Biopython code that builds the backbone (N, CA, C, O; Angstrom):
import numpy as np
from Bio.PDB.StructureBuilder import StructureBuilder

atoms = [
    (1, "MET", "N", (-94.936, -113.679, 16.775)),
    (1, "MET", "CA", (-95.865, -113.667, 16.339)),
    (1, "MET", "C", (-96.981, -114.324, 17.313)),
    (1, "MET", "O", (-97.297, -115.312, 16.651)),
    (2, "THR", "N", (-97.701, -114.362, 18.393)),
    (2, "THR", "CA", (-98.804, -114.997, 18.629)),
    (2, "THR", "C", (-100.139, -116.036, 17.818)),
    (2, "THR", "O", (-101.189, -115.470, 17.513)),
    (3, "HIS", "N", (-99.969, -117.504, 17.536)),
    (3, "HIS", "CA", (-101.052, -118.253, 17.272)),
    (3, "HIS", "C", (-101.624, -118.680, 18.094)),
    (3, "HIS", "O", (-101.022, -118.804, 19.161)),
    (4, "ASN", "N", (-103.111, -119.133, 18.019)),
    (4, "ASN", "CA", (-103.959, -119.493, 18.585)),
    (4, "ASN", "C", (-104.251, -121.182, 17.868)),
    (4, "ASN", "O", (-104.421, -121.480, 16.686)),
    (5, "ILE", "N", (-104.225, -122.034, 19.041)),
    (5, "ILE", "CA", (-104.579, -123.503, 18.599)),
    (5, "ILE", "C", (-105.865, -123.867, 18.629)),
    (5, "ILE", "O", (-106.277, -124.891, 19.175)),
    (6, "ASN", "N", (-106.708, -122.842, 17.902)),
    (6, "ASN", "CA", (-108.305, -123.638, 18.101)),
    (6, "ASN", "C", (-108.666, -124.238, 16.899)),
    (6, "ASN", "O", (-109.750, -123.884, 16.437)),
    (7, "HIS", "N", (-108.081, -124.982, 16.343)),
    (7, "HIS", "CA", (-108.613, -125.869, 14.952)),
    (7, "HIS", "C", (-108.226, -126.878, 14.646)),
    (7, "HIS", "O", (-107.619, -127.398, 13.710)),
    (8, "ILE", "N", (-109.046, -127.358, 16.423)),
    (8, "ILE", "CA", (-109.567, -128.755, 16.112)),
    (8, "ILE", "C", (-110.958, -129.030, 15.672)),
    (8, "ILE", "O", (-111.308, -129.978, 14.969)),
    (9, "ASN", "N", (-111.763, -128.028, 16.197)),
    (9, "ASN", "CA", (-113.044, -127.945, 15.895)),
    (9, "ASN", "C", (-113.644, -126.588, 14.937)),
    (9, "ASN", "O", (-114.703, -126.163, 14.475)),
    (10, "ASN", "N", (-111.908, -126.184, 15.009)),
    (10, "ASN", "CA", (-113.042, -124.642, 13.831)),
    (10, "ASN", "C", (-111.565, -124.528, 12.875)),
    (10, "ASN", "O", (-110.649, -123.719, 13.027)),
    (11, "LEU", "N", (-111.721, -125.898, 11.604)),
    (11, "LEU", "CA", (-110.667, -125.703, 10.396)),
    (11, "LEU", "C", (-110.746, -125.319, 9.660)),
    (11, "LEU", "O", (-111.611, -125.537, 8.812)),
    (12, "GLN", "N", (-109.567, -124.279, 9.603)),
    (12, "GLN", "CA", (-109.095, -122.960, 9.012)),
    (12, "GLN", "C", (-108.245, -123.295, 7.480)),
    (12, "GLN", "O", (-107.217, -123.965, 7.375)),
    (13, "ASN", "N", (-109.213, -122.432, 6.061)),
    (13, "ASN", "CA", (-108.739, -122.318, 5.363)),
    (13, "ASN", "C", (-108.909, -123.801, 4.616)),
    (13, "ASN", "O", (-108.603, -123.890, 3.427)),
    (14, "LYS", "N", (-109.300, -124.716, 5.194)),
    (14, "LYS", "CA", (-109.977, -126.435, 4.083)),
    (14, "LYS", "C", (-110.749, -125.870, 2.943)),
    (14, "LYS", "O", (-111.383, -124.824, 2.798)),
    (15, "ASN", "N", (-110.521, -126.794, 2.253)),
    (15, "ASN", "CA", (-111.738, -125.868, 1.249)),
    (15, "ASN", "C", (-112.031, -126.952, 0.150)),
    (15, "ASN", "O", (-111.029, -127.645, 0.327)),
    (16, "ASN", "N", (-112.692, -127.551, -0.828)),
    (16, "ASN", "CA", (-112.452, -128.590, -1.385)),
    (16, "ASN", "C", (-112.561, -127.916, -2.795)),
    (16, "ASN", "O", (-112.644, -128.655, -3.777)),
    (17, "ASN", "N", (-112.565, -126.622, -2.944)),
    (17, "ASN", "CA", (-112.216, -126.075, -4.290)),
    (17, "ASN", "C", (-110.797, -125.211, -4.761)),
    (17, "ASN", "O", (-110.706, -124.027, -5.087)),
    (18, "LEU", "N", (-110.321, -125.682, -4.719)),
    (18, "LEU", "CA", (-108.510, -125.569, -4.901)),
    (18, "LEU", "C", (-108.230, -124.476, -5.697)),
    (18, "LEU", "O", (-107.314, -123.713, -5.392)),
    (19, "ASP", "N", (-109.282, -124.218, -7.222)),
    (19, "ASP", "CA", (-108.983, -123.573, -8.004)),
    (19, "ASP", "C", (-109.230, -122.283, -8.145)),
    (19, "ASP", "O", (-109.731, -121.841, -9.179)),
    (20, "TYR", "N", (-108.775, -121.228, -6.708)),
    (20, "TYR", "CA", (-107.888, -120.042, -6.304)),
    (20, "TYR", "C", (-107.484, -119.391, -7.158)),
    (20, "TYR", "O", (-107.990, -118.480, -7.813)),
    (21, "TYR", "N", (-106.265, -119.995, -7.170)),
    (21, "TYR", "CA", (-104.890, -119.487, -7.297)),
    (21, "TYR", "C", (-104.245, -120.086, -9.200)),
    (21, "TYR", "O", (-103.065, -120.431, -9.261)),
    (22, "PRO", "N", (-104.853, -120.124, -10.147)),
    (22, "PRO", "CA", (-104.484, -121.121, -11.013)),
    (22, "PRO", "C", (-102.742, -121.040, -11.553)),
    (22, "PRO", "O", (-102.322, -122.096, -12.024)),
    (23, "ASP", "N", (-101.858, -119.989, -11.507)),
    (23, "ASP", "CA", (-100.512, -119.730, -11.105)),
    (23, "ASP", "C", (-100.131, -120.105, -9.765)),
    (23, "ASP", "O", (-99.915, -119.237, -8.919)),
    (24, "SER", "N", (-100.034, -121.323, -9.514)),
    (24, "SER", "CA", (-99.891, -120.935, -7.882)),
    (24, "SER", "C", (-98.487, -121.937, -7.693)),
    (24, "SER", "O", (-97.789, -122.307, -8.637)),
    (25, "ALA", "N", (-98.284, -122.230, -6.452)),
    (25, "ALA", "CA", (-97.520, -123.552, -5.844)),
    (25, "ALA", "C", (-98.699, -124.219, -5.597)),
    (25, "ALA", "O", (-99.588, -123.730, -4.900)),
    (26, "ARG", "N", (-98.787, -125.580, -6.253)),
    (26, "ARG", "CA", (-99.250, -126.645, -5.698)),
    (26, "ARG", "C", (-98.702, -127.991, -5.631)),
    (26, "ARG", "O", (-97.586, -128.246, -6.084)),
    (27, "PHE", "N", (-99.591, -129.028, -4.976)),
    (27, "PHE", "CA", (-98.883, -130.080, -4.765)),
    (27, "PHE", "C", (-99.962, -131.122, -3.895)),
    (27, "PHE", "O", (-100.735, -130.783, -2.999)),
    (28, "VAL", "N", (-99.769, -132.367, -4.410)),
    (28, "VAL", "CA", (-100.571, -133.340, -3.811)),
    (28, "VAL", "C", (-99.848, -134.645, -3.522)),
    (28, "VAL", "O", (-99.503, -135.539, -4.295)),
    (29, "ILE", "N", (-99.693, -134.506, -2.047)),
    (29, "ILE", "CA", (-99.678, -135.817, -1.573)),
    (29, "ILE", "C", (-100.372, -137.251, -1.449)),
    (29, "ILE", "O", (-101.548, -137.407, -1.119)),
    (30, "LYS", "N", (-99.414, -138.348, -1.784)),
    (30, "LYS", "CA", (-100.301, -139.569, -1.639)),
    (30, "LYS", "C", (-99.651, -140.511, -1.170)),
    (30, "LYS", "O", (-98.440, -140.444, -1.382)),
    (31, "ASN", "N", (-100.241, -141.917, -0.250)),
    (31, "ASN", "CA", (-99.663, -142.438, 0.282)),
    (31, "ASN", "C", (-100.487, -144.037, -0.307)),
    (31, "ASN", "O", (-101.286, -144.245, -1.220)),
    (32, "ASP", "N", (-99.885, -144.878, 0.632)),
    (32, "ASP", "CA", (-100.893, -146.433, -0.107)),
    (32, "ASP", "C", (-101.859, -146.740, 0.728)),
    (32, "ASP", "O", (-102.546, -147.720, 0.439)),
    (33, "ASN", "N", (-102.159, -145.981, 1.976)),
    (33, "ASN", "CA", (-103.150, -145.806, 2.351)),
    (33, "ASN", "C", (-104.540, -145.026, 2.491)),
    (33, "ASN", "O", (-105.263, -144.704, 3.433)),
    (34, "SER", "N", (-104.557, -144.925, 1.539)),
    (34, "SER", "CA", (-105.398, -143.810, 0.576)),
    (34, "SER", "C", (-105.808, -142.372, 1.048)),
    (34, "SER", "O", (-106.833, -141.719, 0.856)),
    (35, "GLN", "N", (-104.603, -142.094, 1.761)),
    (35, "GLN", "CA", (-104.288, -140.517, 2.113)),
    (35, "GLN", "C", (-104.161, -139.662, 1.564)),
    (35, "GLN", "O", (-103.072, -139.763, 0.998)),
    (36, "GLU", "N", (-104.633, -138.740, 1.319)),
    (36, "GLU", "CA", (-104.496, -138.030, 0.356)),
    (36, "GLU", "C", (-104.476, -136.135, 0.490)),
    (36, "GLU", "O", (-105.560, -135.551, 0.515)),
    (37, "LEU", "N", (-102.981, -135.228, 0.576)),
    (37, "LEU", "CA", (-103.514, -133.800, 1.040)),
    (37, "LEU", "C", (-103.153, -133.864, -0.566)),
    (37, "LEU", "O", (-102.750, -134.566, -1.494)),
    (38, "GLU", "N", (-103.925, -131.727, 0.124)),
    (38, "GLU", "CA", (-103.397, -131.358, -1.187)),
    (38, "GLU", "C", (-103.738, -129.944, -0.838)),
    (38, "GLU", "O", (-104.854, -129.514, -0.547)),
    (39, "LEU", "N", (-102.278, -129.094, -0.931)),
    (39, "LEU", "CA", (-101.672, -127.783, -0.651)),
    (39, "LEU", "C", (-101.939, -126.841, -1.846)),
    (39, "LEU", "O", (-101.884, -127.441, -2.919)),
    (40, "VAL", "N", (-102.263, -125.283, -1.961)),
    (40, "VAL", "CA", (-102.538, -124.493, -2.908)),
    (40, "VAL", "C", (-102.027, -123.031, -1.984)),
    (40, "VAL", "O", (-102.493, -122.570, -0.943)),
    (41, "PHE", "N", (-100.800, -122.519, -2.913)),
    (41, "PHE", "CA", (-100.313, -121.466, -2.293)),
    (41, "PHE", "C", (-100.570, -120.269, -2.782)),
    (41, "PHE", "O", (-100.935, -120.585, -3.914)),
    (42, "LYS", "N", (-100.662, -118.768, -2.722)),
    (42, "LYS", "CA", (-100.589, -117.954, -3.509)),
    (42, "LYS", "C", (-99.423, -117.022, -2.836)),
    (42, "LYS", "O", (-99.373, -116.581, -1.688)),
    (43, "ILE", "N", (-98.541, -116.873, -3.874)),
    (43, "ILE", "CA", (-97.353, -116.827, -3.788)),
    (43, "ILE", "C", (-97.132, -114.884, -4.536)),
    (43, "ILE", "O", (-97.611, -114.582, -5.629)),
    (44, "ASP", "N", (-96.343, -113.864, -3.649)),
    (44, "ASP", "CA", (-96.170, -112.909, -4.341)),
    (44, "ASP", "C", (-94.979, -112.660, -4.142)),
    (44, "ASP", "O", (-94.774, -112.719, -2.929)),
    (45, "ARG", "N", (-93.634, -112.288, -4.968)),
    (45, "ARG", "CA", (-92.507, -111.898, -4.541)),
    (45, "ARG", "C", (-91.779, -112.762, -3.724)),
    (45, "ARG", "O", (-90.728, -112.382, -3.209)),
    (46, "GLN", "N", (-92.215, -113.859, -3.554)),
    (46, "GLN", "CA", (-91.237, -115.214, -2.409)),
    (46, "GLN", "C", (-92.645, -114.626, -1.467)),
    (46, "GLN", "O", (-92.522, -114.450, -0.255)),
    (47, "VAL", "N", (-93.358, -114.481, -1.853)),
    (47, "VAL", "CA", (-94.434, -114.420, -0.020)),
    (47, "VAL", "C", (-95.195, -115.126, -0.094)),
    (47, "VAL", "O", (-95.969, -114.814, -0.999)),
    (48, "ILE", "N", (-95.522, -116.215, 0.510)),
    (48, "ILE", "CA", (-97.375, -116.438, 0.648)),
    (48, "ILE", "C", (-98.113, -115.921, 1.412)),
    (48, "ILE", "O", (-97.873, -115.790, 2.612)),
    (49, "LEU", "N", (-99.073, -115.566, 0.868)),
    (49, "LEU", "CA", (-99.823, -114.278, 0.855)),
    (49, "LEU", "C", (-101.327, -115.153, 1.797)),
    (49, "LEU", "O", (-102.048, -114.890, 2.760)),
    (50, "ASP", "N", (-101.147, -116.430, 0.647)),
    (50, "ASP", "CA", (-102.764, -117.739, 1.646)),
    (50, "ASP", "C", (-102.379, -119.017, 1.026)),
    (50, "ASP", "O", (-101.697, -119.285, 0.038)),
    (51, "CYS", "N", (-103.051, -119.773, 1.941)),
    (51, "CYS", "CA", (-102.700, -121.349, 2.026)),
    (51, "CYS", "C", (-103.699, -121.569, 1.772)),
    (51, "CYS", "O", (-104.359, -120.556, 2.006)),
    (52, "LYS", "N", (-104.483, -122.560, 1.288)),
    (52, "LYS", "CA", (-105.519, -123.852, 0.835)),
    (52, "LYS", "C", (-105.358, -124.659, 0.814)),
    (52, "LYS", "O", (-104.359, -124.981, 0.171)),
    (53, "TRP", "N", (-106.438, -126.128, 1.708)),
    (53, "TRP", "CA", (-105.721, -127.261, 1.568)),
    (53, "TRP", "C", (-106.700, -127.571, 1.419)),
    (53, "TRP", "O", (-107.548, -126.686, 1.539)),
    (54, "ARG", "N", (-107.188, -128.999, 1.071)),
    (54, "ARG", "CA", (-107.748, -130.593, 1.662)),
    (54, "ARG", "C", (-106.963, -130.996, 1.759)),
    (54, "ARG", "O", (-105.780, -130.739, 1.535)),
    (55, "SER", "N", (-107.865, -132.234, 2.373)),
    (55, "SER", "CA", (-107.194, -133.878, 2.716)),
    (55, "SER", "C", (-108.270, -134.706, 2.674)),
    (55, "SER", "O", (-109.391, -134.253, 2.907)),
    (56, "LYS", "N", (-108.059, -136.128, 2.348)),
    (56, "LYS", "CA", (-108.470, -137.366, 2.226)),
    (56, "LYS", "C", (-108.486, -138.580, 3.110)),
    (56, "LYS", "O", (-108.142, -139.624, 2.557)),
    (57, "ASN", "N", (-108.796, -138.640, 4.290)),
    (57, "ASN", "CA", (-108.873, -139.814, 5.270)),
    (57, "ASN", "C", (-107.480, -139.678, 5.714)),
    (57, "ASN", "O", (-106.642, -140.567, 5.865)),
    (58, "LEU", "N", (-107.309, -137.581, 6.020)),
    (58, "LEU", "CA", (-105.889, -137.633, 7.249)),
    (58, "LEU", "C", (-107.004, -137.148, 7.666)),
    (58, "LEU", "O", (-107.324, -136.232, 6.908)),
    (59, "LYS", "N", (-108.063, -137.355, 8.817)),
    (59, "LYS", "CA", (-108.591, -136.672, 10.326)),
    (59, "LYS", "C", (-107.600, -136.086, 10.612)),
    (59, "LYS", "O", (-107.347, -134.886, 10.502)),
    (60, "ASP", "N", (-106.470, -137.629, 11.323)),
    (60, "ASP", "CA", (-105.838, -136.580, 12.288)),
    (60, "ASP", "C", (-105.211, -135.836, 12.231)),
    (60, "ASP", "O", (-104.906, -135.249, 13.270)),
    (61, "ALA", "N", (-104.549, -135.356, 10.728)),
    (61, "ALA", "CA", (-103.523, -134.287, 10.450)),
    (61, "ALA", "C", (-104.219, -133.396, 10.132)),
    (61, "ALA", "O", (-103.534, -132.441, 9.764)),
    (62, "GLU", "N", (-105.780, -133.121, 10.060)),
    (62, "GLU", "CA", (-106.346, -132.193, 9.687)),
    (62, "GLU", "C", (-106.350, -130.710, 10.916)),
    (62, "GLU", "O", (-106.646, -129.541, 10.672)),
    (63, "PRO", "N", (-106.046, -131.135, 11.813)),
    (63, "PRO", "CA", (-105.790, -129.809, 13.218)),
    (63, "PRO", "C", (-104.376, -128.977, 12.505)),
    (63, "PRO", "O", (-104.359, -127.772, 12.251)),
    (64, "SER", "N", (-103.055, -130.092, 12.228)),
    (64, "SER", "CA", (-101.835, -129.191, 12.096)),
    (64, "SER", "C", (-101.997, -128.926, 10.772)),
    (64, "SER", "O", (-100.878, -128.717, 10.305)),
    (65, "CYS", "N", (-103.172, -128.795, 9.604)),
    (65, "CYS", "CA", (-102.952, -128.387, 8.598)),
    (65, "CYS", "C", (-103.508, -127.318, 9.165)),
    (65, "CYS", "O", (-102.612, -126.537, 9.485)),
    (66, "SER", "N", (-104.630, -126.889, 9.456)),
    (66, "SER", "CA", (-105.100, -125.477, 9.581)),
    (66, "SER", "C", (-104.523, -124.806, 10.219)),
    (66, "SER", "O", (-104.380, -123.678, 9.747)),
    (67, "PHE", "N", (-103.978, -125.025, 11.380)),
    (67, "PHE", "CA", (-103.030, -124.542, 12.305)),
    (67, "PHE", "C", (-101.254, -123.835, 10.883)),
    (67, "PHE", "O", (-100.874, -122.670, 10.766)),
    (68, "LEU", "N", (-100.764, -124.888, 10.261)),
    (68, "LEU", "CA", (-99.445, -124.581, 9.747)),
    (68, "LEU", "C", (-100.143, -123.525, 7.943)),
    (68, "LEU", "O", (-99.551, -122.848, 7.102)),
    (69, "SER", "N", (-101.388, -123.880, 8.097)),
    (69, "SER", "CA", (-102.031, -122.572, 6.422)),
    (69, "SER", "C", (-102.460, -121.874, 7.442)),
    (69, "SER", "O", (-103.690, -121.891, 7.502)),
    (70, "GLU", "N", (-101.700, -120.962, 8.682)),
    (70, "GLU", "CA", (-102.721, -119.473, 8.932)),
    (70, "GLU", "C", (-101.075, -119.275, 9.091)),
    (70, "GLU", "O", (-100.529, -118.350, 8.490)),
    (71, "TYR", "N", (-100.280, -120.225, 9.963)),
    (71, "TYR", "CA", (-99.108, -120.256, 10.738)),
    (71, "TYR", "C", (-97.668, -119.743, 9.338)),
    (71, "TYR", "O", (-96.697, -119.076, 9.695)),
    (72, "ILE", "N", (-97.855, -120.255, 7.715)),
    (72, "ILE", "CA", (-96.834, -119.521, 6.995)),
    (72, "ILE", "C", (-97.515, -118.379, 6.290)),
    (72, "ILE", "O", (-96.775, -118.018, 5.375)),
    (73, "VAL", "N", (-98.630, -117.651, 6.333)),
    (73, "VAL", "CA", (-98.835, -116.968, 5.818)),
    (73, "VAL", "C", (-98.337, -115.555, 6.257)),
    (73, "VAL", "O", (-98.848, -115.085, 7.273)),
    (74, "GLY", "N", (-97.251, -114.727, 5.495)),
    (74, "GLY", "CA", (-96.595, -113.789, 5.893)),
    (74, "GLY", "C", (-95.200, -114.144, 5.476)),
    (74, "GLY", "O", (-94.531, -113.149, 5.197)),
    (75, "LEU", "N", (-94.438, -115.552, 5.332)),
    (75, "LEU", "CA", (-93.667, -115.669, 5.763)),
    (75, "LEU", "C", (-92.878, -115.720, 4.031)),
    (75, "LEU", "O", (-93.618, -115.715, 3.047)),
    (76, "THR", "N", (-91.477, -115.762, 3.885)),
    (76, "THR", "CA", (-91.256, -116.153, 3.005)),
    (76, "THR", "C", (-90.944, -117.321, 2.089)),
    (76, "THR", "O", (-90.515, -118.168, 2.873)),
    (77, "ILE", "N", (-90.919, -117.783, 1.013)),
    (77, "ILE", "CA", (-90.517, -119.165, 0.706)),
    (77, "ILE", "C", (-89.443, -119.703, 1.186)),
    (77, "ILE", "O", (-89.598, -120.923, 1.138)),
    (78, "ASN", "N", (-88.249, -119.385, 1.706)),
    (78, "ASN", "CA", (-87.129, -120.073, 2.359)),
    (78, "ASN", "C", (-87.111, -119.960, 3.353)),
    (78, "ASN", "O", (-86.383, -120.751, 3.952)),
    (79, "GLU", "N", (-88.138, -118.579, 4.460)),
    (79, "GLU", "CA", (-88.358, -119.235, 6.088)),
    (79, "GLU", "C", (-89.434, -120.008, 6.118)),
    (79, "GLU", "O", (-89.519, -120.537, 7.226)),
    (80, "ALA", "N", (-90.624, -120.432, 5.134)),
    (80, "ALA", "CA", (-91.483, -121.742, 4.906)),
    (80, "ALA", "C", (-90.724, -122.662, 5.120)),
    (80, "ALA", "O", (-90.818, -123.569, 5.946)),
    (81, "LEU", "N", (-89.597, -122.354, 4.040)),
    (81, "LEU", "CA", (-89.120, -124.013, 3.885)),
    (81, "LEU", "C", (-87.827, -124.506, 5.104)),
    (81, "LEU", "O", (-87.048, -125.412, 4.810)),
    (82, "LEU", "N", (-87.759, -123.922, 6.199)),
    (82, "LEU", "CA", (-86.972, -123.824, 7.502)),
    (82, "LEU", "C", (-87.632, -124.416, 8.367)),
    (82, "LEU", "O", (-87.084, -125.038, 9.277)),
    (83, "ILE", "N", (-89.238, -124.302, 8.198)),
    (83, "ILE", "CA", (-90.196, -125.409, 9.890)),
    (83, "ILE", "C", (-89.827, -126.735, 9.092)),
    (83, "ILE", "O", (-89.486, -127.230, 8.018)),
    (84, "ASN", "N", (-90.146, -126.932, 10.401)),
    (84, "ASN", "CA", (-89.792, -128.419, 10.707)),
    (84, "ASN", "C", (-90.524, -128.921, 12.258)),
    (84, "ASN", "O", (-90.986, -128.113, 13.064)),
    (85, "ASN", "N", (-90.509, -130.187, 12.424)),
    (85, "ASN", "CA", (-91.273, -130.189, 14.129)),
    (85, "ASN", "C", (-90.526, -129.696, 15.120)),
    (85, "ASN", "O", (-91.135, -129.447, 16.161)),
    (86, "ARG", "N", (-88.990, -129.415, 15.081)),
    (86, "ARG", "CA", (-88.545, -129.049, 16.223)),
    (86, "ARG", "C", (-88.503, -127.232, 16.133)),
    (86, "ARG", "O", (-87.549, -126.637, 16.634)),
    (87, "VAL", "N", (-89.357, -126.659, 15.614)),
    (87, "VAL", "CA", (-89.368, -125.377, 15.543)),
    (87, "VAL", "C", (-90.946, -125.007, 15.391)),
    (87, "VAL", "O", (-91.426, -123.885, 15.229)),
    (88, "LEU", "N", (-91.527, -126.082, 15.475)),
    (88, "LEU", "CA", (-93.367, -125.585, 15.690)),
    (88, "LEU", "C", (-93.250, -125.275, 17.460)),
    (88, "LEU", "O", (-92.671, -125.855, 18.379)),
    (89, "PRO", "N", (-94.252, -123.870, 17.353)),
    (89, "PRO", "CA", (-95.154, -124.219, 18.453)),
    (89, "PRO", "C", (-95.447, -125.112, 18.999)),
    (89, "PRO", "O", (-95.889, -126.032, 18.311)),
    (90, "GLU", "N", (-95.329, -125.380, 20.983)),
    (90, "GLU", "CA", (-94.883, -126.100, 21.494)),
    (90, "GLU", "C", (-97.184, -127.001, 21.280)),
    (90, "GLU", "O", (-97.741, -128.096, 21.358)),
    (91, "GLU", "N", (-97.487, -125.789, 21.053)),
    (91, "GLU", "CA", (-99.369, -126.464, 21.266)),
    (91, "GLU", "C", (-99.639, -126.992, 20.126)),
    (91, "GLU", "O", (-100.822, -126.878, 19.806)),
    (92, "LEU", "N", (-98.530, -127.888, 18.910)),
    (92, "LEU", "CA", (-98.784, -128.541, 17.986)),
    (92, "LEU", "C", (-97.741, -130.289, 17.972)),
    (92, "LEU", "O", (-97.478, -131.120, 17.103)),
    (93, "SER", "N", (-97.399, -130.117, 19.618)),
    (93, "SER", "CA", (-96.953, -131.444, 20.333)),
    (93, "SER", "C", (-97.177, -132.318, 19.825)),
    (93, "SER", "O", (-96.481, -132.880, 18.980)),
    (94, "ASP", "N", (-98.504, -132.720, 20.348)),
    (94, "ASP", "CA", (-99.729, -133.676, 20.115)),
    (94, "ASP", "C", (-100.251, -134.201, 18.849)),
    (94, "ASP", "O", (-101.014, -135.161, 18.745)),
    (95, "PHE", "N", (-99.535, -133.131, 17.419)),
    (95, "PHE", "CA", (-100.151, -133.229, 16.413)),
    (95, "PHE", "C", (-99.071, -133.652, 15.403)),
    (95, "PHE", "O", (-97.847, -133.525, 15.440)),
    (96, "ASP", "N", (-99.888, -134.190, 14.494)),
    (96, "ASP", "CA", (-98.844, -134.842, 13.374)),
    (96, "ASP", "C", (-98.690, -133.682, 12.093)),
    (96, "ASP", "O", (-99.643, -133.292, 11.418)),
    (97, "CYS", "N", (-97.432, -133.284, 11.946)),
    (97, "CYS", "CA", (-97.393, -132.037, 11.152)),
    (97, "CYS", "C", (-96.777, -132.483, 10.008)),
    (97, "CYS", "O", (-96.867, -131.863, 8.949)),
    (98, "SER", "N", (-95.853, -134.007, 10.187)),
    (98, "SER", "CA", (-95.637, -134.430, 8.445)),
    (98, "SER", "C", (-96.206, -134.227, 7.792)),
    (98, "SER", "O", (-95.868, -133.158, 7.285)),
    (99, "PRO", "N", (-97.550, -134.865, 7.091)),
    (99, "PRO", "CA", (-98.178, -134.465, 5.851)),
    (99, "PRO", "C", (-97.968, -133.156, 5.776)),
    (99, "PRO", "O", (-96.911, -132.856, 5.221)),
    (100, "PHE", "N", (-98.839, -131.998, 6.273)),
    (100, "PHE", "CA", (-98.529, -130.981, 6.052)),
    (100, "PHE", "C", (-97.116, -130.306, 5.844)),
    (100, "PHE", "O", (-96.795, -129.263, 5.274)),
    (101, "LEU", "N", (-96.469, -131.158, 6.431)),
    (101, "LEU", "CA", (-94.883, -130.180, 5.917)),
    (101, "LEU", "C", (-93.661, -130.839, 4.477)),
    (101, "LEU", "O", (-92.669, -130.394, 3.900)),
    (102, "GLN", "N", (-94.524, -132.150, 4.422)),
    (102, "GLN", "CA", (-93.708, -132.870, 3.637)),
    (102, "GLN", "C", (-94.107, -132.045, 2.386)),
    (102, "GLN", "O", (-93.275, -131.584, 1.604)),
    (103, "ALA", "N", (-95.499, -131.891, 2.255)),
    (103, "ALA", "CA", (-96.416, -131.250, 0.989)),
    (103, "ALA", "C", (-95.610, -129.902, 0.731)),
    (103, "ALA", "O", (-94.779, -129.640, -0.138)),
    (104, "MET", "N", (-96.173, -129.062, 1.864)),
    (104, "MET", "CA", (-95.471, -127.941, 1.724)),
    (104, "MET", "C", (-93.919, -127.256, 1.261)),
    (104, "MET", "O", (-93.616, -126.251, 0.618)),
    (105, "GLN", "N", (-93.110, -128.362, 1.951)),
    (105, "GLN", "CA", (-91.940, -128.345, 1.602)),
    (105, "GLN", "C", (-91.704, -128.797, -0.380)),
    (105, "GLN", "O", (-91.085, -128.164, -1.235)),
    (106, "LYS", "N", (-92.336, -129.849, -0.479)),
    (106, "LYS", "CA", (-92.628, -130.382, -2.059)),
    (106, "LYS", "C", (-93.233, -128.884, -2.930)),
    (106, "LYS", "O", (-92.816, -128.553, -4.039)),
    (107, "ALA", "N", (-94.085, -128.265, -2.288)),
    (107, "ALA", "CA", (-94.825, -127.397, -3.542)),
    (107, "ALA", "C", (-93.604, -126.781, -3.162)),
    (107, "ALA", "O", (-92.762, -127.038, -4.023)),
    (108, "LEU", "N", (-93.254, -126.256, -2.477)),
    (108, "LEU", "CA", (-92.438, -125.003, -3.119)),
    (108, "LEU", "C", (-91.153, -124.893, -3.311)),
    (108, "LEU", "O", (-90.719, -123.839, -3.775)),
    (109, "MET", "N", (-90.388, -125.828, -3.032)),
    (109, "MET", "CA", (-88.984, -126.008, -4.084)),
    (109, "MET", "C", (-89.508, -126.963, -5.115)),
    (109, "MET", "O", (-88.793, -127.919, -5.415)),
    (110, "LEU", "N", (-90.533, -126.830, -5.619)),
    (110, "LEU", "CA", (-90.799, -127.124, -7.151)),
    (110, "LEU", "C", (-91.331, -125.792, -7.791)),
    (110, "LEU", "O", (-91.232, -125.657, -9.011)),
    (111, "TYR", "N", (-91.885, -124.811, -7.029)),
    (111, "TYR", "CA", (-92.329, -123.733, -7.792)),
    (111, "TYR", "C", (-90.982, -122.464, -7.090)),
    (111, "TYR", "O", (-90.792, -121.320, -7.501)),
    (112, "SER", "N", (-90.419, -123.016, -6.225)),
    (112, "SER", "CA", (-88.830, -122.306, -6.691)),
    (112, "SER", "C", (-88.394, -122.197, -7.924)),
    (112, "SER", "O", (-88.415, -121.251, -8.711)),
    (113, "LYS", "N", (-87.966, -123.346, -8.011)),
    (113, "LYS", "CA", (-87.798, -124.173, -9.681)),
    (113, "LYS", "C", (-88.275, -124.156, -10.833)),
    (113, "LYS", "O", (-87.982, -124.871, -11.791)),
    (114, "LYS", "N", (-89.569, -122.732, -10.698)),
    (114, "LYS", "CA", (-90.321, -122.890, -12.169)),
    (114, "LYS", "C", (-89.537, -121.453, -12.774)),
    (114, "LYS", "O", (-88.952, -120.504, -12.253)),
    (115, "PRO", "N", (-89.896, -121.891, -14.231)),
    (115, "PRO", "CA", (-88.922, -120.132, -14.874)),
    (115, "PRO", "C", (-89.942, -119.197, -14.458)),
    (115, "PRO", "O", (-91.072, -119.397, -14.013)),
    (116, "ALA", "N", (-89.122, -117.831, -14.764)),
    (116, "ALA", "CA", (-90.368, -116.339, -14.442)),
    (116, "ALA", "C", (-90.780, -116.680, -15.279)),
    (116, "ALA", "O", (-90.237, -117.471, -16.051)),
    (117, "ILE", "N", (-92.638, -115.859, -15.489)),
    (117, "ILE", "CA", (-93.029, -115.484, -16.617)),
    (117, "ILE", "C", (-93.068, -114.272, -16.567)),
    (117, "ILE", "O", (-93.357, -113.420, -15.726)),
    (118, "SER", "N", (-92.476, -114.330, -18.392)),
    (118, "SER", "CA", (-92.123, -112.982, -18.289)),
    (118, "SER", "C", (-93.248, -112.124, -19.515)),
    (118, "SER", "O", (-93.183, -110.904, -19.664)),
]
sb = StructureBuilder()
sb.init_structure("model")
sb.init_model(0)
sb.init_chain("A")
sb.init_seg("    ")
for serial, (resi, resn, name, xyz) in enumerate(atoms, 1):
    if name == "N":
        sb.init_residue(resn, " ", resi, " ")
    sb.init_atom(name, np.array(xyz, "f"), 0.0, 1.0, " ", f" {name:<3s}", serial, name[0])
structure = sb.get_structure()
């Protein structure tokens, strides 16, 4: 799968209204510097169908959030959980992917442990 890294000036999937998917994997990560990243995933049968995000005071991480929010669509939860800085495309080597990866892994782990709705 080829991905175009044109996410510096053209952020994808960034949205201030993350209420699209009320029953979804959702996670907010905050730190002591008033930085915040919120992710929301639409998931069906363990496959990530969509990912939306918003950030606060994380300008440096926004291009990687944009790229990764598209990169993971179509992956299973297990495939997405295997993503780390060593397996990312070379185009992302100049970007800080840690906030997105950390939030994504926590959100998907919590979602995986959630009891099924019958």
